[in-house]
C-alpha positions in Angstrom: 0.0 0.1 0.1 1.3 3.4 -0.8 2.2 5.8 2.0 0.9 9.3 1.2 1.1 12.5 3.4 -1.1 15.5 2.8 -1.0 19.0 4.4 -3.3 21.9 4.1 -3.2 25.3 5.6 -5.2 27.2 2.9 -7.8 28.4 5.5 -8.0 29.0 9.2 -8.0 25.2 9.5 -4.5 23.5 9.7 -4.7 19.9 8.9 -2.6 16.9 8.1 -3.5 13.4 6.8 -1.7 10.2 6.3 -2.5 6.9 4.5 -0.5 3.7 5.0 -1.2 0.0 4.7 -5.0 0.7 4.2 -5.3 2.9 7.3 -5.8 6.6 7.6 -4.7 9.2 10.3 -5.9 12.8 10.4 -5.1 15.8 12.6 -6.8 19.2 12.2 -6.7 22.3 14.4 -8.2 25.8 14.0 -5.0 27.9 13.6 -5.7 31.1 11.8 -2.3 32.7 12.8 -0.1 29.8 13.8 0.2 27.6 10.7 3.9 28.3 10.5 4.4 27.1 14.0 2.0 24.1 14.0 2.2 22.5 10.5 5.5 20.7 10.7 5.0 19.6 14.3 1.6 18.1 13.2 3.4 16.2 10.5 5.7 14.7 13.2 2.7 14.0 15.3 0.8 12.0 12.8 3.9 10.0 11.8 4.4 9.2 15.4 0.8 8.2 15.8 0.9 5.8 12.8 4.4 4.6 13.7 5.5 5.6 10.2 9.1 6.6 9.6 9.9 9.6 7.2 11.7 7.4 4.7 8.5 5.2 4.3 6.6 8.2 2.8 6.3 7.6 -0.9 4.5 10.9 -1.9 3.3 14.2 -0.4 0.5 16.5 -1.5 -0.7 19.9 -0.3 -3.6 22.3 -0.4 -2.4 24.6 -3.2 -5.2 27.1 -3.0 -7.0 29.4 -3.8 -7.3 30.5 -0.1 -5.2 32.2 2.5 -2.2 33.7 0.7 0.1 33.1 3.8 -1.3 29.7 4.6 -0.7 28.4 1.1 2.9 29.6 1.1 3.6 27.9 4.5 2.0 24.6 3.1 4.0 24.8 0.0 7.2 25.5 1.8 6.7 22.7 4.2 5.9 20.3 1.2 8.9 21.4 -0.8 11.1 20.9 2.3 10.0 17.5 2.9 10.0 16.6 -0.7 13.5 17.7 -1.3 14.9 16.1 1.9 13.2 12.8 1.2 13.4 13.0 -2.6 9.6 12.6 -2.9 7.1 13.4 -5.7 4.5 16.1 -5.1 0.9 16.8 -6.0 -1.0 20.0 -5.6 -4.7 19.7 -4.4 -7.2 22.3 -5.2 -8.6 23.9 -2.0 -12.0 24.4 -3.6 -12.1 20.8 -4.9 -11.3 19.6 -1.4 -14.3 21.6 0.0 -16.6 20.0 -2.8 -15.2 16.5 -2.0 -16.2 17.0 1.7 -19.7 17.6 0.8 -20.0 14.8 -1.7 -18.5 12.4 1.0 -21.2 13.5 3.5 -24.3 13.8 1.4 -26.1 12.7 -1.8 -25.2 15.8 -3.7 -24.6 15.4 -7.5 -23.1 18.9 -8.0 -21.5 21.4 -5.5 -20.3 24.9 -5.9 -17.5 25.6 -3.4 -17.3 29.2 -2.4 -14.4 30.4 -0.2 -13.8 33.8 1.5 -11.1 35.5 -0.4 -11.4 38.7 1.9 -11.0 42.2 0.4 -14.7 42.0 -0.4 -14.3 39.0 -2.8 -14.8 35.2 -3.0 -13.2 32.3 -4.8 -15.5 29.8 -6.4 -15.7 26.9 -8.8 -18.4 24.2 -9.6 -17.8 20.4 -9.3 -19.8 17.4 -10.0 -19.6 13.9 -8.5 -17.6 11.3 -10.3 -18.0 8.0 -8.5 -16.8 8.4 -5.1 -14.7 11.6 -6.1 -15.5 14.7 -7.8 -14.3 16.7 -10.9 -14.4 20.3 -11.8 -17.0 21.6 -14.2 -15.8 25.1 -14.3 -12.7 27.1 -13.9 -11.7 28.5 -10.5 -12.5 32.2 -10.1 -12.1 35.2 -7.9 -14.5 38.1 -7.8 -17.2 40.0 -6.1 -20.2 38.3 -4.3 -22.4 39.7 -7.1 -20.4 37.9 -9.8 -20.6 34.7 -7.9 -24.3 35.1 -7.3 -24.7 35.4 -11.0 -23.3 32.0 -11.4 -25.4 30.6 -8.5 -28.5 31.8 -10.3 -27.8 29.3 -13.1 -26.5 26.5 -10.7 -28.7 23.6 -9.3 -26.7 22.0 -6.7 -25.4 22.5 -3.1 -23.3 25.5 -2.0 -20.5 25.1 0.4 -17.7 27.0 2.1 -17.0 30.0 4.4 -17.6 32.4 1.5 -21.3 32.0 2.3 -20.7 34.0 5.6 -20.7 37.1 3.5 -23.7 39.3 3.9 -24.6 39.0 0.2 -25.1 35.2 0.6 -27.2 35.4 3.8 -30.4 34.5 1.9 -28.9 31.2 0.6 -28.7 27.8 2.3 -26.1 27.7 5.0 -26.0 24.0 5.6 -22.4 23.7 4.4 -21.1 27.1 5.5 -18.7 25.6 7.9 -16.8 23.3 5.4 -13.2 24.3 5.0 -10.4 22.6 3.0 -9.3 19.6 5.2 -6.4 17.2 4.5 -8.6 14.2 5.2 -10.7 14.9 2.1 -7.7 16.0 0.1 -6.2 12.7 0.9 -8.8 10.9 -1.2 -8.1 13.2 -4.2 -4.3 12.7 -3.7 -4.9 9.0 -3.8 -6.6 9.3 -7.1 -3.8 11.5 -8.5 -1.2 8.9 -7.3 -3.1 6.1 -9.2 -3.2 8.4 -12.2 0.5 9.0 -11.9 0.1 12.8 -11.6 2.6 13.4 -8.8 5.6 15.1 -10.2 8.7 17.2 -9.0 7.8 19.9 -6.5 8.5 22.7 -8.9 5.8 21.6 -11.3 3.1 21.7 -8.6 2.8 25.4 -7.9 0.4 27.3 -5.5 -2.8 28.8 -6.9 -3.5 32.3 -5.8 -5.8 33.5 -8.6 -5.0 37.3 -7.7 -1.3 36.7 -7.0 -0.3 40.3 -8.2 -2.9 41.9 -5.8 -1.7 39.9 -2.9 2.0 40.9 -3.5 1.0 44.5 -4.0 -0.7 44.4 -0.7 2.5 43.1 1.0 4.6 45.6 -0.9 2.6 48.4 0.7 3.2 47.0 4.1 7.0 46.7 4.6 6.7 45.6 8.2 5.2 42.4 7.0 8.1 41.7 4.6 10.6 42.2 7.5 9.0 39.4 9.7 
């Protein structure tokens, strides 16, 4: 059985999952500001719980976004560090797809629109449909205003999920899946499929997805104190 490790810090939820010899382990914590301090220790904790040595890991995946700009960079850095140290292949899992996968795993939904809070008055969103026990994208991932997202929702017949629904503009919509965040335990299912399809590659080929990268960097450039930390 393949030994796969998955890390995710693309939202306020910091999570790690591991599969080995047909078993799975999972740790998740609400850590909106301590992903950098907790993510790597969580990796060590889950390896200890599973009694798996680092050299037994065969592949590593991470939540590549869109989502928290800082959290994605932390997860990408941890992933790259582990991959380079252990000479492991890497796979980047969409954070929006992970949200949709969580809903498919817990319901009879056939289609899900994942909507994540992008802050700055915007949301990230994309549509997915059930594909066996997994899900596949049926639209591109987008970032924009709630009004733009609502225009897509008007023509969508499926479940809505994600913390983007907490924005006032979405208050009239179903909030059943509002608490769903990208979680490594659901990303692990997608990573297993990617492994079976031989989609793991060198780390540099599995880049983070920011959708509005230039805006994020501009915001950092305007706050020099952040760059000095």
